[in-house]
Steps between C-alpha positions, in 0.01 A plus 500: 500500500642838401562754773248784514640831382604746768447865415796650681467844660798712599409752772720808555438734793615859537587480869466869580154506343402189697627636833314829452187297423533311827547824693186632333304200628572609858663337800235230544499363143746378240501337157429128502784408265385143442144615439616768257705248302199268478286790384750585226487139377119505503482835317731385222310174458171689465638768269667257261241220537746248642464215745552666842709205615742560212582861592786499749726774632826311465730782616446814705772767514507796740723805447567760767766715659574445869725646766811322615442304821675758721300789355174305518565426867566868576169587335316221685415336168694176528232284665220622271721444194578144605134421575403632158773293333380192688159541335659525157721196558203297627335565162812400300568856389849560358650814656705759312646775720729798460614717788320824578676806637369833629550824313624803698138605565424156644303374200564128428661447161511176307709490185451263209209292629268599215766415240569165668126425512466568127811309393429197718136486396581512131786250529289251693206550263737402222689209658238352735246505217208606719162500330394813691689782669327680787641820647381653828595864465372836386819660371509663156864387472372152415304607194781389269543176694138414427558575133811279488317214670230522233772484235570149633136420417414469868220684681629782724252508788482778757357459849440836664373562851546860602532578863337843538242724336742591223552249218876455461470268201660679207271558203780412255550164671128417499483578130790265420403187693296212358265444792440700817401341831372810680457388860342827614226473237450132578467566875249776429293262287533208742607593856507131596820464297680654797440176691743325264769760438515687834574343837540617859851615582670283761705637787 
């Protein structure tokens, strides 16, 4: 008996976008990462009329800047950072980090993360031969990445979930992607979705 086809999904997360989202959910709630991944699989199966069991997120990559351990400890961030990373690791997320440093005015600065995100996403789209590429972001810098993914004849899918009253999803990016999973619109249409993609924050 031939093996059933797996429709492989590569998931790529803009870490700064994701962290701001979680802050926007408040102290008592957080993203249910496992539930969100399952929802992505379900959405793609419905959109492209595929067997839901065949749509599988086979790799999840997370890109973010972070402080060195000493600096994180001074800022009382070390424990929260490790707890957050534990959640990612428990969901088999592959972590990509570059160090953050503070500018003279105290503003955190991360250099090269967006370029790394774009290069790694395109390279893995090419060599892992994913059937679908999903990006969780809202940055206009990834407009050309979406276009390059489509040049590989693969759908470039955007999942947006903005974290305040302003919509940070760049218009140019939304116009370039193949399919948009707009979580805010979906939650407005069906509030019960929150039961699957949001969970209580643990201590």
